[in-house]
BALOBA-1460 file (C-alpha; in Angstrom, 3 decimals):
// residues 379
<rec num="1" residu="m" x="-131.782" y="156.817" z="79.804"/>
<rec num="2" residu="v" x="-129.692" y="155.510" z="82.697"/>
<rec num="3" residu="n" x="-129.932" y="151.894" z="81.542"/>
<rec num="4" residu="r" x="-129.139" y="152.760" z="77.911"/>
<rec num="5" residu="s" x="-126.122" y="154.834" z="79.028"/>
<rec num="6" residu="t" x="-124.835" y="151.993" z="81.203"/>
<rec num="7" residu="s" x="-125.257" y="149.459" z="78.381"/>
<rec num="8" residu="y" x="-123.383" y="151.728" z="75.999"/>
<rec num="9" residu="v" x="-120.444" y="152.051" z="78.394"/>
<rec num="10" residu="r" x="-120.396" y="148.271" z="78.873"/>
<rec num="11" residu="r" x="-120.240" y="147.664" z="75.089"/>
<rec num="12" residu="v" x="-117.431" y="150.168" z="74.626"/>
<rec num="13" residu="l" x="-115.346" y="148.645" z="77.429"/>
<rec num="14" residu="r" x="-115.824" y="145.114" z="76.066"/>
<rec num="15" residu="r" x="-114.903" y="146.211" z="72.552"/>
<rec num="16" residu="f" x="-111.533" y="147.338" z="73.844"/>
<rec num="17" residu="q" x="-111.157" y="144.099" z="75.840"/>
<rec num="18" residu="v" x="-111.091" y="145.734" z="79.254"/>
<rec num="19" residu="p" x="-110.895" y="143.013" z="81.979"/>
<rec num="20" residu="v" x="-114.227" y="142.023" z="83.550"/>
<rec num="21" residu="g" x="-113.189" y="143.165" z="87.037"/>
<rec num="22" residu="v" x="-112.251" y="146.592" z="85.756"/>
<rec num="23" residu="v" x="-115.528" y="146.813" z="83.815"/>
<rec num="24" residu="f" x="-117.461" y="146.085" z="87.003"/>
<rec num="25" residu="l" x="-115.535" y="148.702" z="88.992"/>
<rec num="26" residu="l" x="-116.020" y="151.353" z="86.324"/>
<rec num="27" residu="l" x="-119.748" y="150.638" z="86.111"/>
<rec num="28" residu="v" x="-120.070" y="151.020" z="89.883"/>
<rec num="29" residu="l" x="-118.244" y="154.348" z="89.779"/>
<rec num="30" residu="w" x="-120.396" y="155.433" z="86.816"/>
<rec num="31" residu="s" x="-123.574" y="154.774" z="88.775"/>
<rec num="32" residu="l" x="-122.552" y="156.626" z="91.948"/>
<rec num="33" residu="p" x="-123.358" y="160.159" z="90.734"/>
<rec num="34" residu="l" x="-126.747" y="158.962" z="89.493"/>
<rec num="35" residu="a" x="-127.522" y="157.338" z="92.826"/>
<rec num="36" residu="g" x="-126.356" y="160.482" z="94.581"/>
<rec num="37" residu="q" x="-128.672" y="162.579" z="92.435"/>
<rec num="38" residu="r" x="-131.612" y="160.337" z="93.290"/>
<rec num="39" residu="a" x="-130.776" y="160.489" z="97.014"/>
<rec num="40" residu="s" x="-130.347" y="164.258" z="96.801"/>
<rec num="41" residu="s" x="-133.733" y="164.579" z="95.124"/>
<rec num="42" residu="r" x="-135.366" y="162.610" z="97.933"/>
<rec num="43" residu="m" x="-133.549" y="164.686" z="100.556"/>
<rec num="44" residu="d" x="-134.677" y="167.941" z="98.932"/>
<rec num="45" residu="e" x="-138.337" y="167.059" z="99.367"/>
<rec num="46" residu="l" x="-138.965" y="167.745" z="103.045"/>
<rec num="47" residu="d" x="-142.019" y="165.838" z="104.283"/>
<rec num="48" residu="l" x="-142.870" y="167.010" z="107.789"/>
<rec num="49" residu="a" x="-146.186" y="165.158" z="107.863"/>
<rec num="50" residu="a" x="-144.395" y="161.833" z="107.332"/>
<rec num="51" residu="a" x="-141.758" y="162.792" z="109.913"/>
<rec num="52" residu="m" x="-144.258" y="163.387" z="112.721"/>
<rec num="53" residu="q" x="-144.215" y="160.702" z="115.416"/>
<rec num="54" residu="p" x="-146.813" y="159.837" z="118.079"/>
<rec num="55" residu="v" x="-146.838" y="162.344" z="120.934"/>
<rec num="56" residu="p" x="-145.949" y="161.152" z="124.460"/>
<rec num="57" residu="s" x="-147.877" y="162.595" z="127.389"/>
<rec num="58" residu="t" x="-144.715" y="164.286" z="128.678"/>
<rec num="59" residu="a" x="-144.660" y="166.474" z="125.554"/>
<rec num="60" residu="v" x="-147.680" y="168.480" z="126.707"/>
<rec num="61" residu="f" x="-146.973" y="171.653" z="128.677"/>
<rec num="62" residu="r" x="-149.643" y="173.333" z="130.798"/>
<rec num="63" residu="d" x="-149.401" y="176.176" z="133.301"/>
<rec num="64" residu="p" x="-152.275" y="175.840" z="135.825"/>
<rec num="65" residu="g" x="-154.550" y="178.868" z="135.945"/>
<rec num="66" residu="y" x="-153.149" y="180.244" z="132.683"/>
<rec num="67" residu="f" x="-153.788" y="179.963" z="128.990"/>
<rec num="68" residu="v" x="-150.605" y="178.633" z="127.349"/>
<rec num="69" residu="w" x="-149.952" y="179.739" z="123.778"/>
<rec num="70" residu="c" x="-147.042" y="179.789" z="121.341"/>
<rec num="71" residu="g" x="-143.880" y="177.844" z="122.231"/>
<rec num="72" residu="t" x="-140.230" y="178.112" z="121.216"/>
<rec num="73" residu="m" x="-137.249" y="176.197" z="122.539"/>
<rec num="74" residu="v" x="-133.454" y="176.336" z="122.779"/>
<rec num="75" residu="r" x="-130.834" y="174.114" z="124.398"/>
<rec num="76" residu="g" x="-128.622" y="175.950" z="126.875"/>
<rec num="77" residu="e" x="-124.979" y="175.472" z="127.793"/>
<rec num="78" residu="d" x="-126.325" y="173.846" z="130.961"/>
<rec num="79" residu="g" x="-127.564" y="170.932" z="128.829"/>
<rec num="80" residu="k" x="-131.178" y="171.747" z="129.662"/>
<rec num="81" residu="y" x="-133.972" y="172.708" z="127.295"/>
<rec num="82" residu="h" x="-135.564" y="176.114" z="127.700"/>
<rec num="83" residu="l" x="-139.145" y="176.659" z="126.574"/>
<rec num="84" residu="y" x="-140.533" y="180.173" z="126.150"/>
<rec num="85" residu="y" x="-144.264" y="180.607" z="125.786"/>
<rec num="86" residu="s" x="-147.071" y="183.145" z="126.076"/>
<rec num="87" residu="r" x="-149.401" y="182.984" z="129.065"/>
<rec num="88" residu="w" x="-152.258" y="184.962" z="130.604"/>
<rec num="89" residu="k" x="-154.849" y="184.181" z="133.259"/>
<rec num="90" residu="v" x="-157.771" y="181.975" z="132.240"/>
<rec num="91" residu="s" x="-160.049" y="184.170" z="134.346"/>
<rec num="92" residu="t" x="-159.536" y="187.076" z="131.903"/>
<rec num="93" residu="g" x="-160.772" y="185.157" z="128.828"/>
<rec num="94" residu="f" x="-158.898" y="183.882" z="125.798"/>
<rec num="95" residu="e" x="-159.097" y="187.106" z="123.765"/>
<rec num="96" residu="s" x="-157.335" y="189.013" z="126.535"/>
<rec num="97" residu="w" x="-153.993" y="187.790" z="125.200"/>
<rec num="98" residu="v" x="-153.846" y="191.176" z="123.520"/>
<rec num="99" residu="t" x="-153.987" y="193.012" z="126.866"/>
<rec num="100" residu="a" x="-152.561" y="190.548" z="129.406"/>
<rec num="101" residu="s" x="-150.053" y="188.165" z="127.789"/>
<rec num="102" residu="e" x="-146.519" y="187.786" z="129.118"/>
<rec num="103" residu="v" x="-143.648" y="185.635" z="127.842"/>
<rec num="104" residu="a" x="-142.817" y="182.981" z="130.439"/>
<rec num="105" residu="h" x="-140.017" y="180.416" z="130.685"/>
<rec num="106" residu="a" x="-140.046" y="176.706" z="131.540"/>
<rec num="107" residu="v" x="-137.166" y="174.212" z="131.774"/>
<rec num="108" residu="g" x="-136.916" y="170.509" z="130.956"/>
<rec num="109" residu="a" x="-134.330" y="167.747" z="130.623"/>
<rec num="110" residu="s" x="-135.317" y="166.662" z="127.094"/>
<rec num="111" residu="p" x="-137.142" y="168.179" z="124.095"/>
<rec num="112" residu="t" x="-140.270" y="166.159" z="124.866"/>
<rec num="113" residu="g" x="-140.260" y="167.037" z="128.545"/>
<rec num="114" residu="p" x="-141.634" y="167.138" z="131.046"/>
<rec num="115" residu="f" x="-141.140" y="170.873" z="131.598"/>
<rec num="116" residu="a" x="-141.666" y="172.966" z="134.726"/>
<rec num="117" residu="f" x="-142.330" y="176.697" z="135.015"/>
<rec num="118" residu="h" x="-139.169" y="178.655" z="135.860"/>
<rec num="119" residu="d" x="-139.881" y="182.383" z="135.632"/>
<rec num="120" residu="v" x="-141.431" y="185.175" z="133.587"/>
<rec num="121" residu="a" x="-138.844" y="186.100" z="130.967"/>
<rec num="122" residu="l" x="-140.471" y="189.291" z="129.656"/>
<rec num="123" residu="p" x="-142.796" y="190.767" z="132.327"/>
<rec num="124" residu="p" x="-144.825" y="193.994" z="132.090"/>
<rec num="125" residu="r" x="-142.694" y="197.108" z="132.556"/>
<rec num="126" residu="g" x="-145.031" y="200.078" z="132.336"/>
<rec num="127" residu="p" x="-147.543" y="201.506" z="129.828"/>
<rec num="128" residu="h" x="-145.172" y="204.285" z="128.773"/>
<rec num="129" residu="l" x="-142.995" y="201.769" z="126.888"/>
<rec num="130" residu="w" x="-143.876" y="200.264" z="123.501"/>
<rec num="131" residu="d" x="-143.971" y="196.715" z="124.989"/>
<rec num="132" residu="g" x="-144.732" y="197.753" z="128.546"/>
<rec num="133" residu="m" x="-148.059" y="195.960" z="128.970"/>
<rec num="134" residu="v" x="-147.928" y="192.878" z="126.728"/>
<rec num="135" residu="t" x="-145.327" y="190.448" z="125.387"/>
<rec num="136" residu="h" x="-146.432" y="187.645" z="123.069"/>
<rec num="137" residu="n" x="-145.381" y="185.431" z="120.121"/>
<rec num="138" residu="p" x="-141.856" y="184.514" z="121.367"/>
<rec num="139" residu="t" x="-139.318" y="182.864" z="119.080"/>
<rec num="140" residu="v" x="-135.796" y="182.182" z="120.358"/>
<rec num="141" residu="q" x="-132.472" y="181.927" z="118.525"/>
<rec num="142" residu="k" x="-128.848" y="181.514" z="119.564"/>
<rec num="143" residu="f" x="-126.076" y="183.192" z="117.578"/>
<rec num="144" residu="g" x="-122.549" y="182.887" z="118.905"/>
<rec num="145" residu="k" x="-122.638" y="183.058" z="122.692"/>
<rec num="146" residu="k" x="-125.834" y="185.087" z="122.963"/>
<rec num="147" residu="y" x="-129.530" y="184.250" z="123.027"/>
<rec num="148" residu="y" x="-132.066" y="186.361" z="121.146"/>
<rec num="149" residu="l" x="-135.746" y="186.316" z="122.048"/>
<rec num="150" residu="y" x="-137.898" y="187.904" z="119.338"/>
<rec num="151" residu="y" x="-141.461" y="188.777" z="120.278"/>
<rec num="152" residu="t" x="-144.558" y="190.909" z="119.759"/>
<rec num="153" residu="g" x="-145.133" y="193.686" z="122.285"/>
<rec num="154" residu="n" x="-147.762" y="196.354" z="122.804"/>
<rec num="155" residu="t" x="-149.207" y="198.935" z="125.160"/>
<rec num="156" residu="g" x="-152.590" y="200.618" z="125.499"/>
<rec num="157" residu="d" x="-155.430" y="201.349" z="127.884"/>
<rec num="158" residu="g" x="-155.244" y="197.978" z="129.674"/>
<rec num="159" residu="v" x="-158.991" y="197.355" z="129.457"/>
<rec num="160" residu="i" x="-159.902" y="193.647" z="129.512"/>
<rec num="161" residu="l" x="-162.704" y="192.930" z="127.023"/>
<rec num="162" residu="p" x="-164.565" y="189.753" z="126.013"/>
<rec num="163" residu="t" x="-163.391" y="190.466" z="122.461"/>
<rec num="164" residu="l" x="-160.118" y="191.893" z="121.181"/>
<rec num="165" residu="n" x="-159.051" y="195.238" z="122.573"/>
<rec num="166" residu="w" x="-158.267" y="196.945" z="119.269"/>
<rec num="167" residu="t" x="-156.231" y="199.722" z="120.877"/>
<rec num="168" residu="h" x="-153.737" y="197.122" z="122.058"/>
<rec num="169" residu="r" x="-153.879" y="195.030" z="118.887"/>
<rec num="170" residu="n" x="-153.154" y="198.050" z="116.709"/>
<rec num="171" residu="h" x="-150.164" y="198.939" z="118.876"/>
<rec num="172" residu="n" x="-148.512" y="195.559" z="118.222"/>
<rec num="173" residu="r" x="-144.852" y="195.931" z="117.277"/>
<rec num="174" residu="v" x="-141.897" y="193.518" z="116.960"/>
<rec num="175" residu="g" x="-138.910" y="193.545" z="119.307"/>
<rec num="176" residu="v" x="-135.962" y="191.514" z="120.554"/>
<rec num="177" residu="a" x="-134.443" y="190.853" z="123.977"/>
<rec num="178" residu="v" x="-130.844" y="189.643" z="124.397"/>
<rec num="179" residu="a" x="-129.204" y="187.514" z="127.102"/>
<rec num="180" residu="d" x="-125.954" y="185.675" z="127.785"/>
<rec num="181" residu="n" x="-127.884" y="182.856" z="129.443"/>
<rec num="182" residu="p" x="-131.291" y="181.324" z="128.631"/>
<rec num="183" residu="n" x="-132.249" y="181.955" z="132.269"/>
<rec num="184" residu="g" x="-131.750" y="185.683" z="131.691"/>
<rec num="185" residu="p" x="-131.603" y="188.450" z="132.617"/>
<rec num="186" residu="w" x="-132.973" y="189.684" z="129.287"/>
<rec num="187" residu="q" x="-131.918" y="193.069" z="127.987"/>
<rec num="188" residu="r" x="-134.896" y="194.821" z="126.415"/>
<rec num="189" residu="f" x="-134.852" y="197.957" z="124.296"/>
<rec num="190" residu="d" x="-136.733" y="201.244" z="124.445"/>
<rec num="191" residu="h" x="-137.788" y="201.025" z="120.813"/>
<rec num="192" residu="p" x="-139.177" y="198.182" z="118.696"/>
<rec num="193" residu="l" x="-136.959" y="196.298" z="116.289"/>
<rec num="194" residu="i" x="-139.603" y="196.673" z="113.568"/>
<rec num="195" residu="d" x="-142.121" y="199.505" z="113.738"/>
<rec num="196" residu="v" x="-145.127" y="200.278" z="111.557"/>
<rec num="197" residu="s" x="-144.509" y="202.321" z="108.423"/>
<rec num="198" residu="a" x="-145.412" y="206.005" z="108.623"/>
<rec num="199" residu="d" x="-146.984" y="205.919" z="105.160"/>
<rec num="200" residu="a" x="-150.675" y="205.079" z="105.697"/>
<rec num="201" residu="s" x="-150.764" y="203.295" z="102.329"/>
<rec num="202" residu="a" x="-147.987" y="200.865" z="103.327"/>
<rec num="203" residu="p" x="-148.959" y="197.227" z="103.935"/>
<rec num="204" residu="d" x="-147.652" y="197.415" z="107.527"/>
<rec num="205" residu="s" x="-148.982" y="200.826" z="108.573"/>
<rec num="206" residu="l" x="-151.448" y="199.580" z="111.235"/>
<rec num="207" residu="s" x="-150.011" y="196.624" z="113.170"/>
<rec num="208" residu="i" x="-147.147" y="194.126" z="113.000"/>
<rec num="209" residu="s" x="-146.577" y="190.871" z="114.883"/>
<rec num="210" residu="n" x="-145.575" y="187.179" z="114.659"/>
<rec num="211" residu="p" x="-141.824" y="187.608" z="114.058"/>
<rec num="212" residu="s" x="-139.663" y="184.744" z="112.806"/>
<rec num="213" residu="l" x="-135.951" y="185.085" z="112.087"/>
<rec num="214" residu="t" x="-133.247" y="183.001" z="110.449"/>
<rec num="215" residu="q" x="-129.686" y="183.530" z="109.265"/>
<rec num="216" residu="g" x="-129.253" y="182.845" z="105.565"/>
<rec num="217" residu="k" x="-126.411" y="181.144" z="103.773"/>
<rec num="218" residu="d" x="-124.819" y="184.549" z="103.059"/>
<rec num="219" residu="g" x="-124.834" y="185.507" z="106.744"/>
<rec num="220" residu="t" x="-127.743" y="187.918" z="106.346"/>
<rec num="221" residu="f" x="-130.439" y="187.894" z="109.027"/>
<rec num="222" residu="y" x="-133.926" y="187.597" z="107.561"/>
<rec num="223" residu="l" x="-136.901" y="188.610" z="109.698"/>
<rec num="224" residu="l" x="-140.348" y="187.559" z="108.496"/>
<rec num="225" residu="y" x="-143.361" y="189.207" z="110.120"/>
<rec num="226" residu="k" x="-147.140" y="189.531" z="109.849"/>
<rec num="227" residu="a" x="-148.326" y="192.966" z="108.770"/>
<rec num="228" residu="v" x="-151.694" y="194.709" z="108.733"/>
<rec num="229" residu="g" x="-152.421" y="197.703" z="106.527"/>
<rec num="230" residu="q" x="-155.176" y="200.314" z="106.512"/>
<rec num="231" residu="q" x="-156.733" y="199.615" z="103.121"/>
<rec num="232" residu="k" x="-159.687" y="197.798" z="104.719"/>
<rec num="233" residu="p" x="-162.179" y="199.147" z="107.293"/>
<rec num="234" residu="l" x="-160.878" y="199.780" z="110.797"/>
<rec num="235" residu="p" x="-160.378" y="198.664" z="113.495"/>
<rec num="236" residu="f" x="-159.391" y="195.312" z="111.913"/>
<rec num="237" residu="g" x="-157.840" y="196.897" z="108.841"/>
<rec num="238" residu="g" x="-156.107" y="194.790" z="106.280"/>
<rec num="239" residu="p" x="-155.260" y="193.070" z="104.168"/>
<rec num="240" residu="v" x="-153.164" y="190.883" z="106.478"/>
<rec num="241" residu="v" x="-149.941" y="189.989" z="104.668"/>
<rec num="242" residu="h" x="-146.355" y="188.979" z="105.416"/>
<rec num="243" residu="l" x="-143.237" y="191.038" z="104.819"/>
<rec num="244" residu="m" x="-139.488" y="190.471" z="105.027"/>
<rec num="245" residu="a" x="-136.791" y="192.649" z="106.576"/>
<rec num="246" residu="t" x="-133.022" y="192.075" z="106.447"/>
<rec num="247" residu="s" x="-129.995" y="193.067" z="108.505"/>
<rec num="248" residu="k" x="-126.348" y="192.206" z="109.016"/>
<rec num="249" residu="s" x="-126.980" y="191.962" z="112.770"/>
<rec num="250" residu="p" x="-129.582" y="190.015" z="114.777"/>
<rec num="251" residu="t" x="-130.403" y="193.256" z="116.628"/>
<rec num="252" residu="g" x="-130.749" y="195.377" z="113.484"/>
<rec num="253" residu="p" x="-131.193" y="197.872" z="112.068"/>
<rec num="254" residu="f" x="-133.464" y="196.039" z="109.622"/>
<rec num="255" residu="q" x="-134.295" y="197.137" z="106.097"/>
<rec num="256" residu="k" x="-137.875" y="196.381" z="105.088"/>
<rec num="257" residu="d" x="-139.023" y="194.990" z="101.768"/>
<rec num="258" residu="l" x="-142.664" y="196.068" z="101.516"/>
<rec num="259" residu="t" x="-143.562" y="193.485" z="98.877"/>
<rec num="260" residu="p" x="-146.343" y="191.301" z="100.361"/>
<rec num="261" residu="m" x="-145.759" y="187.547" z="100.353"/>
<rec num="262" residu="f" x="-148.113" y="184.556" z="100.641"/>
<rec num="263" residu="t" x="-151.069" y="186.432" z="99.164"/>
<rec num="264" residu="i" x="-154.221" y="184.995" z="97.598"/>
<rec num="265" residu="a" x="-156.400" y="187.167" z="95.362"/>
<rec num="266" residu="g" x="-159.655" y="188.060" z="97.073"/>
<rec num="267" residu="n" x="-158.529" y="186.681" z="100.444"/>
<rec num="268" residu="n" x="-157.977" y="189.372" z="103.080"/>
<rec num="269" residu="f" x="-156.264" y="187.081" z="105.615"/>
<rec num="270" residu="p" x="-155.087" y="183.763" z="104.117"/>
<rec num="271" residu="f" x="-152.139" y="182.881" z="106.385"/>
<rec num="272" residu="e" x="-150.553" y="183.647" z="109.744"/>
<rec num="273" residu="d" x="-148.106" y="182.285" z="112.328"/>
<rec num="274" residu="p" x="-145.137" y="181.743" z="109.977"/>
<rec num="275" residu="y" x="-142.068" y="179.924" z="111.262"/>
<rec num="276" residu="f" x="-139.119" y="180.519" z="108.947"/>
<rec num="277" residu="w" x="-135.739" y="178.784" z="108.658"/>
<rec num="278" residu="f" x="-132.810" y="178.141" z="106.348"/>
<rec num="279" residu="d" x="-132.189" y="174.436" z="105.847"/>
<rec num="280" residu="r" x="-128.441" y="173.909" z="105.471"/>
<rec num="281" residu="q" x="-128.833" y="170.328" z="104.244"/>
<rec num="282" residu="r" x="-131.242" y="171.242" z="101.468"/>
<rec num="283" residu="n" x="-129.767" y="174.697" z="100.777"/>
<rec num="284" residu="r" x="-133.136" y="176.424" z="100.782"/>
<rec num="285" residu="y" x="-135.549" y="178.331" z="102.971"/>
<rec num="286" residu="f" x="-138.746" y="176.900" z="104.395"/>
<rec num="287" residu="v" x="-141.811" y="178.427" z="106.030"/>
<rec num="288" residu="i" x="-144.404" y="176.458" z="107.965"/>
<rec num="289" residu="m" x="-147.531" y="178.496" z="108.669"/>
<rec num="290" residu="k" x="-151.223" y="178.344" z="109.381"/>
<rec num="291" residu="d" x="-153.510" y="178.169" z="106.347"/>
<rec num="292" residu="n" x="-156.409" y="179.888" z="108.074"/>
<rec num="293" residu="k" x="-159.291" y="178.253" z="106.219"/>
<rec num="294" residu="g" x="-157.584" y="175.499" z="104.245"/>
<rec num="295" residu="a" x="-157.426" y="177.663" z="101.112"/>
<rec num="296" residu="v" x="-154.330" y="175.893" z="99.752"/>
<rec num="297" residu="s" x="-154.223" y="172.686" z="101.798"/>
<rec num="298" residu="g" x="-157.527" y="171.425" z="100.444"/>
<rec num="299" residu="t" x="-158.700" y="170.425" z="103.926"/>
<rec num="300" residu="g" x="-161.473" y="173.001" z="104.001"/>
<rec num="301" residu="r" x="-160.451" y="174.018" z="107.513"/>
<rec num="302" residu="s" x="-157.487" y="175.462" z="109.385"/>
<rec num="303" residu="s" x="-154.271" y="173.515" z="108.763"/>
<rec num="304" residu="l" x="-150.486" y="173.846" z="108.763"/>
<rec num="305" residu="v" x="-148.724" y="174.081" z="105.401"/>
<rec num="306" residu="l" x="-145.141" y="174.222" z="104.105"/>
<rec num="307" residu="y" x="-143.648" y="176.610" z="101.535"/>
<rec num="308" residu="q" x="-140.088" y="176.774" z="100.200"/>
<rec num="309" residu="s" x="-137.758" y="179.236" z="98.468"/>
<rec num="310" residu="v" x="-134.175" y="179.400" z="97.228"/>
<rec num="311" residu="d" x="-133.801" y="183.128" z="97.950"/>
<rec num="312" residu="a" x="-136.351" y="183.962" z="100.700"/>
<rec num="313" residu="k" x="-138.219" y="186.141" z="98.184"/>
<rec num="314" residu="d" x="-139.987" y="183.941" z="95.670"/>
<rec num="315" residu="w" x="-141.997" y="181.264" z="97.438"/>
<rec num="316" residu="k" x="-143.825" y="178.200" z="96.193"/>
<rec num="317" residu="a" x="-145.787" y="175.443" z="97.836"/>
<rec num="318" residu="a" x="-143.530" y="172.564" z="98.895"/>
<rec num="319" residu="k" x="-144.084" y="169.177" z="97.269"/>
<rec num="320" residu="h" x="-145.413" y="167.892" z="100.596"/>
<rec num="321" residu="l" x="-147.569" y="170.943" z="101.268"/>
<rec num="322" residu="l" x="-149.807" y="169.705" z="104.080"/>
<rec num="323" residu="v" x="-147.988" y="169.376" z="107.399"/>
<rec num="324" residu="s" x="-150.959" y="168.789" z="109.689"/>
<rec num="325" residu="d" x="-154.678" y="169.280" z="109.963"/>
<rec num="326" residu="l" x="-156.359" y="169.407" z="113.367"/>
<rec num="327" residu="v" x="-155.584" y="165.859" z="114.502"/>
<rec num="328" residu="l" x="-153.090" y="165.007" z="117.260"/>
<rec num="329" residu="h" x="-151.748" y="161.453" z="117.209"/>
<rec num="330" residu="w" x="-150.978" y="160.418" z="120.774"/>
<rec num="331" residu="k" x="-148.570" y="157.671" z="121.791"/>
<rec num="332" residu="d" x="-150.664" y="156.308" z="124.649"/>
<rec num="333" residu="r" x="-154.258" y="157.114" z="123.668"/>
<rec num="334" residu="p" x="-156.484" y="157.501" z="120.586"/>
<rec num="335" residu="a" x="-155.998" y="160.293" z="118.082"/>
<rec num="336" residu="q" x="-157.732" y="163.551" z="118.960"/>
<rec num="337" residu="t" x="-159.261" y="166.253" z="116.786"/>
<rec num="338" residu="v" x="-158.718" y="169.680" z="118.357"/>
<rec num="339" residu="a" x="-160.447" y="172.990" z="117.714"/>
<rec num="340" residu="r" x="-157.271" y="174.891" z="116.797"/>
<rec num="341" residu="m" x="-153.624" y="174.050" z="116.117"/>
<rec num="342" residu="e" x="-151.498" y="177.160" z="115.628"/>
<rec num="343" residu="r" x="-148.135" y="178.899" z="116.184"/>
<rec num="344" residu="p" x="-145.904" y="176.165" z="114.675"/>
<rec num="345" residu="q" x="-142.180" y="176.317" z="115.436"/>
<rec num="346" residu="i" x="-139.383" y="173.766" z="115.080"/>
<rec num="347" residu="f" x="-136.555" y="172.907" z="117.446"/>
<rec num="348" residu="f" x="-133.319" y="171.871" z="115.687"/>
<rec num="349" residu="d" x="-130.309" y="170.079" z="117.129"/>
<rec num="350" residu="t" x="-126.744" y="171.367" z="116.694"/>
<rec num="351" residu="r" x="-126.514" y="169.643" z="113.285"/>
<rec num="352" residu="g" x="-129.502" y="171.590" z="112.020"/>
<rec num="353" residu="i" x="-131.774" y="168.530" z="112.049"/>
<rec num="354" residu="a" x="-135.395" y="169.058" z="113.112"/>
<rec num="355" residu="q" x="-136.186" y="167.291" z="116.384"/>
<rec num="356" residu="v" x="-139.656" y="168.460" z="117.416"/>
<rec num="357" residu="l" x="-142.513" y="170.517" z="116.015"/>
<rec num="358" residu="l" x="-143.979" y="172.829" z="118.656"/>
<rec num="359" residu="v" x="-147.629" y="173.850" z="118.302"/>
<rec num="360" residu="a" x="-150.207" y="175.663" z="120.411"/>
<rec num="361" residu="i" x="-153.438" y="173.737" z="120.980"/>
<rec num="362" residu="y" x="-156.853" y="175.220" z="121.723"/>
<rec num="363" residu="e" x="-159.365" y="172.636" z="122.914"/>
<rec num="364" residu="d" x="-162.048" y="174.978" z="124.229"/>
<rec num="365" residu="s" x="-162.513" y="178.395" z="125.842"/>
<rec num="366" residu="k" x="-160.796" y="177.230" z="129.044"/>
<rec num="367" residu="t" x="-158.169" y="174.778" z="127.774"/>
<rec num="368" residu="t" x="-154.991" y="175.525" z="125.823"/>
<rec num="369" residu="y" x="-151.493" y="174.060" z="125.970"/>
<rec num="370" residu="n" x="-148.238" y="173.597" z="124.099"/>
<rec num="371" residu="v" x="-147.365" y="170.293" z="122.415"/>
<rec num="372" residu="r" x="-143.952" y="169.207" z="121.156"/>
<rec num="373" residu="i" x="-144.404" y="166.613" z="118.403"/>
<rec num="374" residu="p" x="-141.334" y="164.369" z="117.853"/>
<rec num="375" residu="l" x="-139.939" y="164.430" z="114.312"/>
<rec num="376" residu="d" x="-137.911" y="161.895" z="112.339"/>
<rec num="377" residu="t" x="-136.783" y="163.725" z="109.205"/>
<rec num="378" residu="q" x="-133.925" y="161.300" z="108.470"/>
<rec num="379" residu="q" x="-136.079" y="158.287" z="107.576"/>
């Protein structure tokens, strides 16, 4: 169609004896919108798998004596990079995240590190408070001059078990802490930002966690979270779904939409760990999340997948659905298959361009760490 249209224009211009130089100029101008459309089409199709670069050794963060999980990053006015992560003592066992996790803070000079521990950003503050014993799942944002640290918090009996402590897990709620500086101090609140629904039939009546927030093109703040209902046998409950809440302020109040998203018929727990953002270049929303058993990725095992939406309500699999399986590609050593790769988040520069993909890695029952995978999304 393009070639036929161009030939037609050329014949018309020659019929009216338009000078050759003018014909050439007009044909160039005629082709520009078409070239722009083709470039726009390529730009629209985000391919994170192709953008991932080999990982340098400096991009691994460990905290000796602790499990390291999650990972979210922001650049401060001091020019440094601030990494917030979940940690708890290795001696308590991996499943004790639900009773012993705290959100800690490390600082580095570049997105790929190295980073060094700085302080505990959200420490325990007493079992009488909703988040007084555990903070987990951090995700940081900066709006205006303030920093917002969204997280999962809980309280309970404090008993360390070799398996999940369900009292703590079923007290998971979502909150936010606010600071003028990424070094803190962080202002925390007496009540969660998102609480469970009082209606026992609601899809989020048992437990909520894994918050991710973005500001949409209309200025609205969208908060995506994992929700557990009570339709399935307790203490696990279920199904495990994802819900959206909206607000005109990053600190709420938020209005819930209780319509479950990312569901698969017959699958009680298909996805988790969503990271959600509005892409200004592509004018759409994206979610990268863990496909728990490879149900949509086709890998047959846990993997990271990408979904997209124009309105943050109706979601579809992105053209380049698979982001990563369980293989880490190192810069200075052979590729490595790991047991688990979870909690994906992306760090963007001030232009809104993705710079690194942060993931939590589980090698074995004693070894976990955060990795920041360099991205080149402009290729």
